[in-house]
N, C-alpha and C positions, 0 to 999 in steps of 0.2 A: 347051505351054511356062504355065511358073511367072510369078511379078511380077519378078523378078528371074535373071538367067543364072547359069552357075556361073562367070564369069569373074571376078567380085566380090563379094565377101562383101557381107552386109546391109549393114553399120557403112559400108564405105567406100561405096557404092550412096546411102547417106545423107546423106554425111557435109556435102553444101550449104545443108542446109536449115537455116534459121533458127530457122522457128516451131514449136514442138513441137507445140503446139492443133494448128495447120493441120495439119500431119504426119499427127496422129493419126487428126483429122477425114477425111485422104484416103484415109489408110489402113484407118478402116472402111466410107469409099464403098467401097473396091475389093477388100473384102473379107475384107482381111488380119488384121485381128485375129479372125475367127473362127477362126483358125489358130495364134495364138498368136505369128505370126511377125512378125518387127523386132527391128532392133537400136538403138531409138534412146533413149540415155542422160536420164535425168527430170536436170532441173536440180540445182545444188550446191548446198549448203549448210552452214550453217555450225553448230558442234556448238553446242551447250546451250542457245542463243537464252538468253530472258530467266531470270532466278533465281526462288527460290522467296519471294514473300515483293512480289514488285516487279509494279505495279499494271499489266496490259495489257488490250485492249480485244479479245478471243477470245472466238471462240462456235465450241465444237464440237457436228458432229451425227453420229449414229449411227441407228441399224435395230431399231427392237425391244430397245433395252437392250444391243446386241451391238459390242464387248466392253466397254461400259461406257453408262451409260443415263442419264438426265436424273435429278434429283431425285425420288424417287417422294413419290408426294400423303400426306397424315394418313391416308386409310381404305386407300391398299396397304400402308404401316406396319403399322395397325394388324392388316391381313387377314396378315400373312406374314412370321413374325421374322427369315428372312434378309432379307428387303426393309428392316426396318427396320434392321437391321445395314448393307444396304449404305447407307443416307442416313446415318446415323453416318459411317461411312466416308465416304462423298463431302461431306460436312460438313468433316471433319477436312482432306481437300486443298482444298477450296475456300475453307478461310481461310487458306490459306497461300497460295493462288494468286489472289487479290482480281481482278477483273475479265475470269473466265472466263463464260462462258454456257454450257451444255450442253443441246441439245434433238434433239427426235425429229425423225427422217427419215422419210417416206412409203417414201423406195424400197426394194424388196425386193431385197437386197445381195445373196440365190443366187441368182439367176437372173443368168446369165452374161453375155447379150445386152442383158438391162437393166442391169446394172453396166456394162459395157464403154463402153456406148454415154453412160452420167451422167456416164461421167468421160471421156470425148474431147469430150463437151458442156461440160463443169467443173460439172456438177450434181451431182457423187458426194456421198457422206458424207465425214465427216472420215477415219473407219477404218472397213477391209469385211474380210471374209475374204478371204485374199491366193490361198488355193489358187481360188476363184472363176471369178479370172479369167483362167487356162488349164484350163479344166473337171474341175478335183482332179487331171487331168494335169502330171508334174512338167515335164517340156521344155517343153510350153506355157506355163504356170505360168514360166519362166525367159526365155522370148521375150516373155511383156507385162512382164513385169519391164524388160527392157530396152528394148521400144517407150516407156517411161515410163508404165506405165499402175499404176504405184504411185512415193511418192517415196523416194528415197536416204537413207535412215534409219543411214547408217555412224555418223557422227560422234553421235549422239543414243546409238545404241548402247555406243559407246566409253566417251561421258561417265558414263554409269549404269553402267558395270563391267557388260550384261550377261549375256557368255560365257563369265564367273567365277562366275557366280552359279547356274546353270543345273547341275542333275542331271547325274549321272556317264554316265549313259543316254541325256540328252538330248543333249550337246553334239555325239557323232561324227555325229550325221545332223543337226543346226542347225549345221557349219561347212561342210555339203556347201552350201549355200544362197547362198553369197560366189559374188559373179559379179567376178572379179578385184579383189577384196578389200573391197567393197561388199555392203551388204545393201541390198536392197529391200522387206522386211519385218520385223516383229519378233517370233518365236517367242511361240506362243498355247497349245496342248493336247499333250499327247505320249501315244502309247499306243503298246503292240507290236506292233500289226497284228490280221490274221486267224488266227482257229484253228478247230480243229473242239466245237462246241457239243455236249456228249452228257444222256442220263439216266444219271446215277450211281443211281439208286433201281429201275432196271429190269436193265440189266448186271447188278447186284448181286443181284436176287432170280431170273433165269436163270440164273444161275452164268457168266457170260460173264467174257472179259476185258477188263477196264479200259483205257483208253487211256495209253501210255507214251512218254516225246521220241523214240525211236527206233521209232515203228510206223513203218509203209509202208500204202499204199490195197490192199492185198492183206488186211492184217488190218482195216482197215476193211470191207469186200469182208463177212467174214466176222462183222464185228459189226453191218453193217447188217443182215443176213440173219439173224443169231438174233435182235435186236430184231419184226423186222415180226412181226406176227400181226391177221388180221382188216383192218379197214382201215387199221389202223397203219402207218405206213412206219419203216424204218430208217434212213433219211436223205431231207432235202427238199434236193435239191439245183439250187442257179441256176447262174447264167453264172460264178461263180468256184469252185464247186465243182469245175461239170463240167469248163475247164479245169484246176483247178487238180490235177484228178487228172493230166493228160495233160502239165504243164507240173513236174510235181514232178521228172521225167527230163528236164526242161529243151526240149520239143520246139519251141515259138516262140522262145524262145532259140536252139537247134540250126539251125532252119531260114534264119534271116535274115541273109546273106551280105554280107560288104562289095562293093562291084561300083563301085568308081568311075570305072570304065571306059564307066558311063553315066550317062543323065541326073541319076535320083534318088542313083544313089550305094549304092542296097543293090540285091540278086536274093534271093530267096523258093525256099530248095531242100528242102520236104519227104520226097520223096523217095527220095534219096539215102541218108536213114538211116532209110526204112521198116521197115528188119529193128527197128529200137528202138521204132520209131511202132505200127504195127499190133497188137501185144501188146499195148498200154495202151490203143487205142481199142475194140479187144475185150474188153477187161477191163470197161472203162465200160457198153460194150451189155450187157456180162451180167448186171452191178447191175442196170440198168433191165433188160434184156426176159427173162433167163435167172432168176434169183431173184427179181423182182417185188419190189425191197426199198428200191427209191428212187422216188420222184415227183422227176420231172427236166425242167426247163423255164429255157432259158436266158434269157430274157424277165423272168421271175419278180423282184418287188423283193424287197429285204432285207427291208422291213418286213411285208411275208406271209408270207416264210419263218420270223423271227423267232416272228410269232403262231401260225404253224401247233404250233412247239417248245412253245412256253406253253401252246395248248390241248392238247395231248400226240396233236398227229394225226402227229408226228413226233417220232423220238427221236434223229437227230443233224442239223445244219444247218452250211455254213461261214460264218462272218460274223465279223467284228471282233469283239475282247476285248471291249469298250463295250454290248455289247447284251448281255453277262452280266449286269452292274450298273446296269441302268437301275431306278430308281425305282419302284417298288410300285406299285398304286392311280392310276396316270396312265389316258390315251385308248387306249395300246395295252396290251395283254399283255403280263408279261416273266417271266421265271422265276423271280421273287420272288414273283411275285404266285400261279405253280403251289404253289411250297412253300408258301405260305402257307394256298394250297386244301387242302393234305393235311396241313395242319398237323406240319412238320416243316422242320427247316433248310435253306437254300438247298445250302449244303452236301454234306447228305444225297440232295436229290434231280438235283443237276446240277453237271458239270461241266465243265473247256476243257481242250484242248489244242493245241498249236503240231500248225502242216498235219502233215501226213503227209509222210515224206521219200523221196527216190526210191531205188529198187534197190540205185543203188550209195551209197547215201552222200550225195545231194544236197540240199540244203536249206534250200528261200530261201523256202519259202510264208509262214512267219510272219515279217515285216520291221519293223523297229520305224518310225514316222514321226512328223512334227512340224508341227501345221498353222500356218498363217500367220496374222497380222494384217497385213495392207494397208492404207497412208495417203495422202489422194488426192493427186496430182504437182501441187495448185493450192495447197493450205498455204502459207503463207506461214510462215517460219522460229519467229515466237513462236508461233505455233497450233501448229506438228508437236514444236516444242519441251512444250509442254504437253499434245499428245495422248499423247505417248510416256512424260511423267511420271504422267501419270493411269492410264494402263494397267498402269505398271511398279506403282502404289498399289494398282489394285484385283486386281492379281497374288500381292501381296504382303502388308500385313497386311488389306487389304479381305476376300483370301481366308479367312484365318484368323477374321477376326470375323465373318464369315457361317458358316462352318461349325460356329464356335462357340453362335452365337446358333439353328441346324438343332437342332443334340445337346442343347442344354437348353431347347428346345419340344420334343423329340419322343423324345429317350433311345433313338434308331435308328439305329443306326452307319451304315444300309444308304442313309439319307440322305443324311449328314453327305457319305461316302464315293462318291458316285453316278455315276456314267457318266466324265462330265470332270473327278472329281475324285480318283479312286483314286492314278494316277499325277502326282502334281506337277510339275512342269516346275519350278520353283524351290526349291534346295536349303533344307533347314532349317523347311519349313511343316509337316509331319506331327507334328513334334515341339511345336509350337505349341498342336493341337487336339485334342480328346477323342477317345476311345474310339480307333478304329485300322480300316484297312481289313483285315486280320483275321480282327476281331470282324462288319465287315461282312459279309464274304463269304467267311468262311473261309480258315483256312491253309492247305489245301492246290492251292486254289484263288491265292490269291498269292504262294505259291512258284512257281505254274507263272507264273504272270506276273511275276516279278522273275528268274526262268530265263531267259523270254524276252526282257528286254531286255538280255539279256548278251550274246543271239545277234552274229554279225559281220553288216554291212551289206555285200551283195553290191555290185559297183560296178553302178551304175545310169547306164545308156542319158544320161540328159536330163543329166549330173553330169558329162560329157566331154564333150558333141561341141557347138560352137557353136550358139546358137538359130537354128533354121529359120527363115528368112523366108516360104518360102513355101507353097501349098496344098500338103498330103499326101495317099497314097491310103488310102482309106478300110479300114476294120476288116469290111468287108462281109463281101466272100468267105470270111474265115475265120470267121467268126459263122454263118456262113450252112451250111458246114460243120460245125461243131459240133452245130447243128441239125438237120442230117439224121443226123449219127453217135447223138441219143441220143432221136428221134423217130423212126425209120422201123426199123419192125419186118423181119423176114427175111434174107437172107443180102445182103452188101454186099462190092462191091470196093475196099476201103477202100485196096490200093496205087493203083489207078485214081483214087479217090478223093484220095491224092495227090498226084501227076501232075498232077489238073485244078488240083487248089488252087493247085499251082507257076506250070501258065499262066497262069492266071486272071488272081493276083495281078502276075505280070511282065506281060501287057501292059497290066494296067492301069497299071501305071509307067512305061510307055512315055509316057503323054501327060502325064508329069508333070520339071518339072526342078528339080533344089538350087538353092538360093541359097546354099549353101556351094562354095569353089573345092577342087579337087580336092585339094589340097593341103593345105590346112585339115582338111579327112576326113581325109585319109589319116592324117594328125599325130595327131588324136585319136582314131580308130576303132585305131591303133595302142596306143595309150594305153588305152585300153578293153579293149581282147583279154587285153594285157599283165597289167593288172590283174584281169582275169579267172583267168586260168592261174595270178598269184598266191595269189588267193585260195582258187581249190579245189584247191592243191596243199598249202597250211596247214587247209583248214577239210575234206574229201572228197577226202582222195588216191585211195579208189577209184576213184570219179569221173573225177578228174583223171586216171589211165592207164589204164580203160578205154574214156573214153568221148572226155573232154576234147581229151585230149592228139593223138590222130590229126586229129581233125577240125581243129585248132586249127594244127596244123603243117600237115596236109597240104590243105585249104582257106582257112582264114582267111589266114597269111602269104603264099601264093602268088599269093592276090588281091589284097593291099594293097603288094605288092614288084611287079607290072602281069605 
């Protein structure tokens, strides 16, 4: 049984609690924070706070200079032009905001347990990566927001007109982070999501077909086989690549069926559409065992995959677009390091393409995302006002000044437009900086990135359902099955595997109870799947007619109607 029953929503269950700090501590003690649950709103705040130039006694703390840091020392400024530029930008802001002190925090904000414990205990830094409070899971981040793990910054964003200043590719993603008209974070970085990194030079050398926006996983198989030679593998496949080859056609999406008559509200049914999934799993196994063109490991870290690509051990890998633009010469090998070693421009050595599409044109493997900045719920109005003001200063004038300084000192566009700077969050910044992302990474790459930024965002479950306050079933059974399919040789009864996966996941779900009332769930699920129907009709009509429609009308709608 979960912490809350299905007869009351999380908000109703906690409505009588007066002390937010006491409730957060109780939730942490009960394990609730670990699951991103709860619906306790943070304290309301006034907009605007103190005006620039008005002296206030405010101390802001951040970890390791993220997303802004203390004043650098003279030695630090001398050693790095970008750091010197930041110091000048920070001084400009401090001169206009007397009384503000910025200090380093020793707390590691990149560790979820450490950060959430600090927040509940009142010792968190002033600002921190908002995605960490939910373990980078959107649904859990939203739940954590409503628990009060970040401050409500709605009025401060409105006062600073943030929404109107965002780039057009950022706005539709950022808008989804609103919860009943309120925002519990500020936007930080944007990127277009994951895609396939590939060796363009080897493809051309071997006379193979370079990836195109409409390529499929069948095309990937052909290319991986053609690129494999000796110890060099065509594809380095970790978890996201292994499951991505199955979910291009929606395997996990279709297997999760609404079931409001059960305690958990969901059931799993992989075997009902086994005729669709078995060939996909067999294709993945053929790449690994028959072609022997991929090194597959579901638990392989992204960094290891990237390093193998940069060393030349593998010719393709599935990863975030930002790995392509990693700065050369650092601790970890990058595509730029490989290009420099070969004495060629990076565009001649490497390429990046959006994720392959499904056989019926289904394409949601590459989806844009906006990373978040959260703010301590313990900040007083003046401190919160200053923290957001400084963040926007660093993201605007500060961004421009630092990029200019990097270019003037290195004349290397790759260092100017590195992983977090080639697709700015705010409008007009690129116009103020020397060179361009195209000069840094090549027009072919940037054209694909700009195209990817225009891909419509598919409905995401996290933005349609009320935050789940109770513990959820794990994904262990699903991950174990992928591990079996991609590591065990010989003949497997995949249909039996799918039935076993159904049984295991549904038996596990019987031990859990949702904290979302049935009527709330049905309303949310109806809107979610209706949004999918509209999305696929418009963006993948063949998939809608051949796969989605019958499943939606024959399985989903009857389940929601009882």
